[in-house]
N, C-alpha and C positions, 0 to 999 in steps of 0.2 A: 504494500500500500504506500502511496505517496506520503512523504513526510508532512506532518501537520503544520499549520501556519504558526501556531503558538504552542510551545511545550514547556514543561516544568524546567527542563535542564538548559535549553537554548534560549529561553525567553522568546523574544520576537525577532530573532535573527533572520528567519526566512522572509517575512514580509518587509523587514527593514532593507535587506539586500535588494529586493524587488523595487522598492521605492528609490533607493540610491541609483539603481540602473536607469530608472525613468528620468531622474535628475540629470544624468550624464547625456541624455539624448539631445539636449539643447546645446547648440554650438555657437551661440552668440558670443562675440569676442569679449563683451563686458563681463561675462560670467566665467571667464577663464579661470580666475583664482578659486571660485567656488567649485567649479568642475574638477580642478586639480586636487583640491582637498577631498572632495567627495570620492574621487577615484582611489586615492590613497586609503581612505576609510574602508571603501568597499573591498579592496584587495586584502587588507588586513583582516577584516571581519570574516571573509570567506574561509581563511585558514583557521581562525578562532572557532568558527561554527563547526568545522570538522573535528577540532579538538574537543569541543563541548559534547558532541555526539558520542565520542569515544568514552568520555567520562560519565555519561548519563547512566550507564549500567553498573557503575561502581558504587557499591553500598558504603565502602569505607575509603576515604581519601586522606592523604597527608594534609595537615592543616594549611600549609602554604598553597597547595594545589586547590584546596577547597575555597580558600579566599580568592584566588585568581578566578576560579570558575564563577563564583558569586559576583565578583566585580564586573566581569565581562557580560554576564546575564543582565545585571542592573544597567550597565552601559547601553545595552541594546534597547531596553525600555526607554531610557532617557532620550536616545537618539530618535526613536520612532515618535515619541511625544513631540519633540522639536519639529520634525518634518510634518507631522499630521496637523499640528496647530497652525503652522505657516500655510499649508495647502488649504486648510479649512477657511482661513481668513481670505485667501484668494478666491476660493469657490463661493464665498458668501456674498460677493459683489453681484447684485442682480442686473446683469446685462446680457447681451447676445453672444459674447465671446466664449470660446471654448475654455475649459479649465486650463489647458496648457498655455493658451494664448494669454489668459489673465495672469498666469504664473510668471511667464516671461516678461510681460509688461511691468509687473510689480517689481521684479528684480532689476529692471532697467532704471528704476528710480534710485538715486544714490542712497537715500535713507534706508530703504528696505534692502538694497543690495548690501549695505554695510552691516545691517542687523543679521542678515543671513550668513554673510561671510564670518562675522564675529562668532555666532553660535556654532557654525560648522568648524571654525578654527579651534574653539574650545574642545569640541568633541574629538577633533583630530588629535589634540594633545593627550586626551584621556586614552584614546585608542593606541597611540604610540607608546604611552607608558605601560599599558596592559600588554602590548606586544613584546616589549623588552622583558617584562617579568616572565612572559610565556617561554621565552627562549632559555630562561634559566632552569626550566623543569623539563624532564624527560617523561613523556606520557607513554606508558606501557599499555598496549591494548589488552583489555581484560578478556577472560574466558567468556565466550558468548553465553548469554543467559539461555535458559530453557526455551525452546521454541514455543511460539504461541499455540494455544489450543485449537484443535480442529472443530471449532464451534461455529455454526451458522449464525452470524450476528443479526440476521434480519428478524428472527423470532426467538424469544426466550424458549428454553427447553420446556417441552410440554409436560414433562414429568417432574418439574421443579416444585409443583404445588404440594406434592405428598412427601417430599424428601424428609422433612423434619418430623414426620409422623411415625417414623420407625421407632419402635420401642416405647411408644408413649401410651399405649393402651393400658398397660399395667398401672403406671402412676395415675392415669386418669380414673381408672376403676377404683383405685385406693381412695382417692379424694371423694369421689361420688359416694362410695360406701360409707365414708366417715360422716358425710352430710346426712345420709339416710339413717345412720345410727343415731344421729342427733335430731332426727325428725320430730321427736316428741317435744323438744324444747321450743317454746314459743319466743324466747329471747333471741336477739341477733347473735349469730355465731360467726367467729372469725377463724379461718384457716390461713396460715402463712406459709408460702412456698419459699424455701431458702436454698441457695446454691450459688456456685461461682458463675462468673460471666461466661456465656457461650454454651451453657448446659441445656438451654431450651425452656427456661421457666415461663417466659411469655407464651411460647407455643402451647405448653401444657395448660396454662391458665385459660387461654383462648378455647382450647378443646373442651375443657370443663364448662366454660361459660356457654358455648354453643349448645352443649348437651342439656344444660339445666335452665337456660333463660326462659324458655316457654312455660316453665312451672311457676313463674312469679308474675305479679301484676306489672312490674316495671324492672328494668335492668340497665346497667351502665358498665362500660369497660373504659377505664381512664388511666392514662400514663402520667407518671409524676416527673421523672427524670432527676438528674443530679442537682440542677439549679431551679427549683420549682417556683412558679408564679402561682401563689395560693388562690388568687382571684380567678385565674384561668382554670385551675383544677376544679374549684367549686362550681364554676360555670359549666365545665364539661360534665360533671356529675349531674347538674341540673338538667342539662340538655338530654342526657341519657335517660333520666327517670321521668322526662316529660314535664318538667317544671319550667315555665317560660315567663312567669309573672315577676320579673326582676329587672329594674332599669339598669342601663349600662354603667351607671356611676355608683352602684351599690358597692360598699366596701366588704371586707372579709366578714366582719361581725354581722352585718346585715344579711349577707348570703347564708351564713350559718343559721341564723335565726329563721329565715324563710324556708330553707331546705328542711330543717328539723320539723317545722310545722307541716310541710307538704308530705314528708315521709312518715308522719306519725301514724297514719292509718293505712299505709301501703305495705305489701309484702314484697320486698325488693331483693335483688341480687346484684351486688356491685363488686367488680374487680378493680383493685387499685394496684397498678403494675409499676414495678421499679421504684420502690420506696427506699430512699437513701439515708434518711435520718428519722430518729424517734420524734423530733420536733414536728416534722411534717405530719406524721401519723396522729400526734396529739391534737392537731387542728382538725384533721379529717374525722377522727373518732367523735368529735363533738356533733357532727352531722349524722353519722351512721349508727353509733351506739347510743341511741336516744331511748325514750320510753316506749319504743315500739315492741309489741308483743304478738306479732303476726307471723313469726317464723322466718324472718329475713336472714340472709346469708351473705357473707363477705369473704373475699379472697384477696390476700396481698402477696406480692412477690418482692424479694429483696436478696441482695448478696450478703447482707450482714446478719449474723445469727442473733446479735443483741436487738436489732430492730425487729427481727421476726418474733422474738420472745415478747417484746413490747406490744406488738400488734395483736398477738394471740393471748395476752394475759387476761385472766378472768374467765377461764373455762374454755379457751380456744385450743387450737392445735397447730403445732409446727410440723410441716412436712419437709423433710430434708431430701432434696433431689440429688440423685446419684448419677455419675457418668454412665453412659451406655455400656452394656455388657459387650464382650468381644464379638459375640455372634450378632448382636444388633448393630454393632459398629460395622461389621462386614456387610450386613444387609443394606445399611444406609449407603456405605461407600460404593458398593457395586451397582446399586440402583441408580445412583447419580452418575457413575462412570459409564455404565453400559445400557442404561435405560431400564424399562419395566421388567425386562427378562431377568435382571438381577443375578447374572451368572458370571463366574470368574473363569478366565482362560487358565488352563493348568500351568503354563509357563510363567504366569504372573502371581501364582499362589504365594510363594515365599516373600517376594518383594512387597506384595500388598500387605501381608501380615506385619512386616517390619514397619511399613508406613503407618499402619493403624496403631501399632504400639506407641509410636511417637505422638499420635493424636490424643492418646489418653482418654478415649471415650467422650471427647467434647464434640457434640453434633456440629457446632459452627466450624470447628477446625476440620472435621471430616468432610463437610460439604465444600469448604474452601479448597482443600487439597484435591478432592475428587474432581472439582471443576477444572483444575489444571490438566487432568488426565482424561477428560471426557472423550470417548471414542478413540483413544490412543491404544494401540496394541503392541507397540514395540517395547521389548523389555528394557532396552537401553534408556528409553525416555523415562520409564518408571524409576530406574536406578538413579538417574540424574536428579529426579525430584527427591528421592530418599536421601541422596548424598547432600543435597543443598539444605534440606531441613536439618539433617544430622549435624552438618558443619555449623549451622547457625546456633543450634542448641549446645554444641560442644564448646563454642567460644565463650558462652556465658551460661553455665549449667543452672544458675539460679534465675535465668530469664523466664518471663512468662511465655509459655509455649504458644499461646494464641497470638501474641504480638510477633513472635519470630515467624510464624506461619504467614501472618498477614504481610510482614515485610517481604518475605519470599514472593508472595502472590503479587504484591505491588510492583516489584522489580521484574516480574514476568510479564507485566502488561506492556503492550506496544506504547510507544511514547505518546501517541495522540490520546490514548485513554488515561494516561496518568494525570494530565491536566484536567480532564473532565471529572475524574474521581476526586481530586483534591478540591475542586471547586464546590463539591457538595458540603464541605466544611463550613460554608457560609450559613447553612440552615441550622436552626436550633435542634437540640436533641428531641427525638420522638416526633418531629414534625413530618407531616405528609407532604411530599414534594411532587408537584404535578409535572408530568413529563413535558407537556407542551411549553410551560413556562421555563423549565430548565433548559430545554434545547434552544430556545430563543436567547437565553442568557449566554449559553455556550457560543452561539453564532455571533452575538455582539462582542464577545471577548476575542473572537478570532480563533477559537479552538477547532473550527470545522472549515474545511476547504471544499470548494465546489468541485464536482467531478462530472465529466460529460455524461449526460443521460440521467443524472440523479441530482435532486435539489439538495440544498444544505440541510433542510429539515429531515429529509429521508436519510441522509448520512448520519445526522445527529440521532435519529431514531435507532439506527443500527448500532451506534456507540452505546446508547442507553440499554439496548437489549443485550449487548455483549457484557456489560457490567452486571446485568442480572444473571446471565449464563455463568459468569465467574463467581457468583454468590457474594459479590462485594456490595450490592444493594439488594433490598428485599422488595419484591413486587407487592403492591397493595391492590386488592380487588381484581386479580387477574382472571380473565375468562379465556381459556384456551390459548394462552400465549399473548393475548391482547392486554397489554398493561398500560394504564393511563397515569399511574402514580406509583411512588416508591417510598420506602423509608430506609434509613441507614442504621444498622445495628449499633448500639452505643459503643461496643468494643471497637468496631470499625471506625466509627466517628472519632473516638479518642485517638486512634492511630493516625488517621488522615489529618486531623487537626494539628497534631504534633509535627507531622512531616511538612504540612503547609506553612507552619510558622518557621520551621528550620530553613526553608528555602525562600522565605519572604513571598510566598504565594498568596496567603490570606493572613490578615492580622486582626486580632480583636482590639477594640479601642481601649479596653482595660489594660492591655499590655503596653500600649502607647502612653496611656495616662500615668502608669506606674513605672515607666522607664524600662520595661522588660523587653522591648523590641531592640534587636541588635543591629538593625539597618537604619540608614539615614533617609530612606525612602519607604513609603508604604504603597503597595500596588492595589490591594483589595482590602477594604476595611469593613468590619462588622461593628456597628454601634448598637449594643443591646444590653439590657439589664433586666433583672427580675423584681426589682423593688419598686418600680413605677416612679422612682425619683428622677428629677430632671438632671440631664447630663449636659455639662458645659464643655464645649469643644472650642479651643482657641485656634485661630488661624495660624498655621505653622508650615514652614517649608517641608517638613516631613510628610505633610498631607497633600502637598501640591501636585503629586504625581499619582494620586489614587485613581484607578481605572474603574473599579466597582465599589459602590457604596450601598450597603444594605443596612437599613435602620430599623430597630425595634424599640429603642429607648424613647422615653417620654420627653417631648419638646426640647430637643437639643438646640442650644443657642449657637448657631453657626450659619453663616451665609454660604449658599451654594458656590459663590465665587471663589471660595477657598479650595475648590476642586475643579480646576479649569480643564483637565484632560479626562473627565469622566466619560466612560462608554456605557456603563450600566448604573442606573439609579433606581433602587427598589425601595419605595416608601409605601408599599401596598398594605403593610400591617400597622401603619402609623395612624391610629384612629383619632389622634389629637391634632392631625395636620390641618393647617389653615392656609389660606391663599398667600399670606405674606411669607410663609416658609418656602414657597417655590418661586418667590420673586426673582427676576433676572435669570430664569432658567434658560431663556433663549441664548444666554452667553455660553452655555455648554455646547460649543459647536461640534464636538466629537460624539455627542450622546447618540446611542443607537437603541437603547432599551430604557423605557420609562414606565414605572408603575406608581400610581398615586392612590391615596385613600382620603375619604371624608370631605375633600374640598367641594364647593358648589359650582366653581367655575374653573375652566382651564385658563392658564396665562394667556393674555391677549396676543403675545408674540410667539406663541408656540409654533406657528408656521415657519419660523426661521431656523428650526432644528432640521437642517437639510439632510442629515444622515440618519435621522430617526427611522428605525425599522419596526420596532414593537412599541405599542402604546396600550397599557392596561389601566383602565379607569373603572373597572368593575366595582370596586369598593368605594367609589365616590358618591356624592349626592348631586352630581351633574344631571340636569334634565334635558338639555338640548346641546347637540354637538355643534361647536362653533365652525363657521365656514373656513376659518384659518387652517383647519385640519386638512383640507383639500390641497394645501400648499406643500404638504409633506410628501414629496415626490418619491421617496424611498420607502414609505410606510407599507409594510407587508402584512403585519399582524395587528389586529385591532380587537381588544377585549373590552366590552362595555356592558353596563347593566341594561336589562331589557326595558327599563323606563325611559332611557335616553332616546330622544326623537332626532331623526335626520330630515332635513328639509329636502324638497324635491330637487333633483339634479346633483346632490352631493355625492351619492354613491357612484354615479357614472364618471365622476372626475377623479376618483381614487384608483388610477389605472395600475398601480403597483400592488394593490391589495390582493393578498393570497388567502388570508383567514379573517373571518369576522365572527365573533361570539360575544353578545347575543343581540340579534336584531329583533326589537320588539314591535309587535303589531297589535294595537289596542283599538283601532278604529279603521274604517274604510280609507280615510285619508292617509293613515300611516302605512297602509298596505300597498299604495301605488308605487313607492320606490322599489318594491320587489322586482319590478320589470327591469330596473337598471342593472341588476346583477349580470344580466346576459351580456353587458358591455365589458365586463371585467374578464379578460382572457386568461389572467393568471390565477384567478380565484379557484381554490380547490377545496376549502373547508368552510362551511356556513352553518350556523345554528340560529334558528328562528323561534321566538317565543310568542305564541298567540294569546291574546287576552280574551276575556269573556265578552267579545263584541256582539254575540248573539242576543245579549240582553238589551241592546239599544239600537242595533242596526236593522234596517229593513231587509226583506228576503232578497231583493235584487242586489243590494250592496254585499250581502253575505256571499252570494253566488259569484260576484266579481272578485271578492277577496280570495275565494277558493281558486279562481282562475289565475290570479296573480301568483299564488303559491305554486300552481302547476308549471309556470314558466321556469321555476328553479330546476325542474327535472327535464322539461321539454327543450329548453333553449340554452342551458348553462353547461359548463365543462366541469361541474363539481365532482369531486371524488368522495367527499364526506358531506352528507346532508342530514341535519337533525332538526325536525319540526316537532315542537311540543306545545302543549296547551297549559295555560296557567290553571292550577288547581288550588282551590281555597279550602282549608280544612273546616271552615265554619259554614260552607255552602252545601245545602242539601238540594240536589238537582232532581226535578220531577220528570223532565223530558230531555231528550238529547237528539240533536240533528246530526246524523253521520256524514262523514266527508266522502265524496265520490272522487276517485282517482282516474276514471276512464279517460278524461280529457287531457291527462298529463303525459300522454304517450310521447316519448322522445322522438324528435324529428331527424336526429342524426345518431350514429352509434354512441351509446351512453357510456360514460366513463365512471359511473357511480360504483364505488367499492363498498361504502357503508351507507345505509339508509335507516333512519330512525324516525318514526311517526308515532308519538306517544301522548297519552292523555287526551287524544282526540280520536275517536273510533272511526274507522272507514266502513263503508257499507259492504264492500266485498274486495277481494284481491283482483286487480285488473289483469286482463290477458297479457298486456305488454310487459308485465313484470317478468314473465318467463324468457324475455329477450335480453335481459340484463346479463350480459356475458362476463362482466367483471365484478358482479356483486358477490361479496364474501360475507357480509354481515347485514342482517335485516332484523329490525324490531318494529312491530306494528301492533295496533289494537284493532281487532276486527269485531264488529258488533255481533255477528253470528257466523260461525265458520261453516261454509258449504263444502260438499265433496269436491266441487270444482276448484275451490280455493286451495285445498290440499294438493290437488293435481298440479296446479300452476306453481305453487311454491316448491313442490317436490321435483319439478323439472328444471329448476335453475341449477346449472351444472357446477358453478363455482361456489355455491353457497356453503359456508363453513359454520356459521353461527346464526341461529334463528331464535328470537324471543317473541313469543306470541301471547297476547292476552285477549280473552274473549268472554262474552257472557255465556255462550253455549254453542253446541253444534246445531245447525239449522234443522236437522231431522232427529235431534236427540242423540246424535252419534257423531264421533270424530274418528274416522278410520285412517290411520297413518300408513302411507305407502310411498315409495320413491325415496328421494333425498339421498342420492348415491354417495355424496361426499360430505354430508353434514357431520360435524364433530361435536357441536354443542346445541342442545335444544332445551329451551325453557318454555313451559306452558302453564298459564294460570287460568283456571275456569272460575269465573266470578259467581256463577249460580249453579244450583243443583239441577239434575235432570238430564245429564249428558253422560253417555258411556264413552270411554277412551280405549282404543285398541291399536297396538302396533302390529301390523301384518308381518308374517314371516318373510324375511328378505328385505324389509324396510330399514332404512338408516343403517347400512352395514358397517359404516365407519364411525358411528356415534360413540364418543368417549365420555361425555359428561351430560347427564340428564337431570333437569330440575322440574318438579311438578308441584303445583299447589292447587288444591280443589276443596270443595265443601261437600260434606256427606253427613246425613242424619239417619238415613234408612236405605234399604235396597233400591227404592224408587229413585233416590238421588243419583244412582249410577245407571238408571234406565234398565235395571235388572241384570247388569253384566259386571261382576266384580273382577273379571279377568282382563288385565290391561295388556297382556302379551309382552311384558318386559323381558321375559325369558328369551325372546327372539333377538334381543339386542346384544349379541355376543361380544361386541368390541367394547362394551361399557367398562369404564374404569372408575367412574365416580358418579354416585346417585344421591340426590337430595330431594326429599319428599316432605311436604307440609300438608297435613290434613286438618281442616277446620271443621269441628263438630261440636256437639252439645255435651259439655261436662263442666264441672267446677263451679265455684262461687268465689266471692271476694276473700273470704276467710280461708278457703282451701281450694286453690285453683285446680287441684288434681282430683277433686271429689267426683266419683262416677266415671273416671277415665277407663278403668279396667273393663267395665261392662257396656261402654258405649259402642255403637256400630262402627265408628271411625277406627277404633282400636282393632276391631276384627279385620277391617280392610288393610290396615297397616301390617298385620301379621301375614296376610296373603302376599302383599308386596315384598315383605322381608324374605319370605320363602323363595320367591322368584329371584330376588337379588342374590341369595346364597348359592343359587344354581349357576350363576354366571361365572365363567372361568377366569376372567381378567379383572373383575371389580374388586378394588382394594379399599374403597372408601364409600361408606353408606351412612347417611344421616337422615333419621326419621323424626319429625317433630309433629306435635299435636298442638293446636291452638283453638281458642274459643274467644272471639271478640264480638260483642261485649259479653261479659260473664252472665250466665243464666239465660242467654237468648235461646229459646226453644223453638222459635219459628223456623219452618222449613219452606222458605220462599223461593219457588221456582221462577225461572225467567219467563216473561210473557211478552209477546209482540203485539203492538197496537198500530194499525194503519189509519191515519187521519186523512181525509180527503179535502179538508178545508182548514187552513192554518188559523182562520178567524175563530174556529171552534176552540182552538188552543188558547187564544187571547181571552175568549169569554170564560174559559175555565180557570183563568188566572195563572196560566203557565207560561206566558210571555211569547215572544216571537221566536219561532224555531225553524223557519225555512219556508220554502216555496210550497204552494198547494200541491197536494198529491204525493209529496215526499214521505217516505216511511219514517216513523218516529218510534223510539223505544222507551217504554216505561221503565224507570229504574227505581227500585225500592230504596228507602232511606238507609237501611242497614248497610247496603253495599258501599255507599259513599263514606259512611262513617268508618267502615273497616279499611277502606283503601287510603283515605286521606286524613283520617282523624288521628 
């Protein structure tokens, strides 16, 4: 692979050399001195770049050589800043000249020529000094590091989801058994899981949580982390248990008081993950260990035995988590290395056993090492890995094994991935990192180079997936390898934070504040604290070369002018932000990524940010997009809140736009600009949010709006399209007008790869959908599934993922056939009265099945309890949720054993056990609301006059003669309440 633009070891050498080369192209005689110096610098830097690339794979360097390496790397950053700022000022002049012409004209002016010559002269002196020092050292080429893994970077390994589940059934059953043993106690009971880092405490807690959460009236899973923000933790608990009646400015004591009152009469199940200190628990216990006597249960996880004892004092239990047994270690290792077959090749038996002994039963260590060897069969490669790990541990026998293994994995990474990995240290512990935002930050920093035939985003996505494949980041909410967000394990985060600080890649403001930073320049700065105290940042030369600024702290007193070379400015979590904090933002001429929060207006001169590529104002209070945004000629990604309005003609002017999320349509007038998206030839991703416009728009306008939506499929080049409807949890809908897609037929070959139409039901699956030859993921809500709908969907040859929600089957039956390549299927039946059956031979490649349905008696399944799941022989993971009648507020499990839903669950479980490849099965029972004994089947009502609907008080629902569906109140409460 071609060398990355920006790397940890060489800094910005590659883009710098390219810019110097362009500078040399001009042959004007007055620039001769500048050109001569630039040529000298370029020649010297090329040789230094080669030396840095040799040193990049050395874990240990002599002090003098390390200093030289760091100086040259920092010099490259300073030089690029100098050139970029100068070119930006040239490019900023609004006239008809080309950039090169403006550049030459400016240098012809004595003042600017002198400034350029002076700056380049200073840089030349620094280069000459570094070159002289370089000659005093002999660089010995190190032994080549282990070759990169043979992993397809385009998609994460499909079997990664179940890696960490090996050996977890026993501990999970032990914990569940303890809770059942204590079932007679009505007081809150605490079980604390304790063990060293990397043992899988969080994974175990999640497994227990998913197994038991349906037995409680409310549940929450909350991470604490090493530097906890108690207000955030309490708000996370509140969100999990369904408590929303708390203003944003509530302090800790107010939150504790309100949560105690809310939980007083609830039977709750709460997991508090990663507790580092007893003080944190003492605050949390004020909320959870109250005067509740409904049998609530709590789990904590911690590395500290004293903290575990504190959490479980008063009748609780400490569960000490042990390393994996050797047999379980082997099972996990080979499953990750060779896939689901989990077999070891005989010639690798001995070396694999030696590797596993060094991993000491730590799941995270085993997964990390096995990722290096995925699909490798050569014994020499395995022996190299063993030797490298053994050598690292032998040099420091007291070293933490996990750290040594991570160090080995880091230096095994290709250079382009090291920068991407270290950049993740800008995010707080336990935070969920969205792939889309991360990739745009990588692009803005120059970590991703364009390659013919592939966009920068696609390349960034392959980098993201490769980090997942190497188990250095953890996927969040993965569906068949489709990962939209990730987290960094705290052990990995500690490691990359340390490395990033050592090489001046990322710096915490607290280190600058307390003089712990050993460099005279900061390149990427995190300003964050957990005490909500104001942070004062003084203007200082050490901060004048910051490229990325990420703020979490409250109201830092600093002008943006202190950071003149910023490329990335992330203020998206600064809820205190006001307009004056972003004054003069137009002066940041190099800015490429901007994320804001809370402000009500964008800066008036934002259109002067000529290099801006990503703008995220999702978390702001802006209501109308200013026209100045159309002046951002490089703007490729725009993230906004669905309340923001675009005036007519704006969308069509944003010709560089590739992604927009979320375009809101709340009225007929706001729907008109949808037609402008067909003018954007680069647009590939779009999310549209529909408001409840049926409540106030007339039938003709609703029909026109649906037509505007259709142009997104029929006339655009979109690859990802998401259309969803606003759902309000307090709204009880009596009638619903379904959406017709027949007129949306594409007029040209359609490039759609992902299509989501959610929270707005369609009347049927259109015939043209079978012609979508690139579609791999589809999510739709169909009012009533017809046999013809199944036939059309099943004939889409490229479809891998299908998520389907429906009220029922049109004839009381849904018979599944076809779907030759489908690997993931999710089906939710909202009403009783439909039988579901998978025909023999259907979905032959299906790996993951999710079903949710309601059942009270045999009639609810239309007399057929046989689902035909036994025919899905490729299944590896099954999740089933059955909603039926049992339980009450005091005892959610009352009557479960004798309800009909339990009987159906046993039939499904028997079918799953007969499947040869299924290794993961989750069966859940639910009843919402408690005590609901009604068995309300779905009914269809056809009205021939919409005026009858008005007279009945049900509002405007569409044109005359259109079918309408009556929807019972219980369904909407269950789905959105």
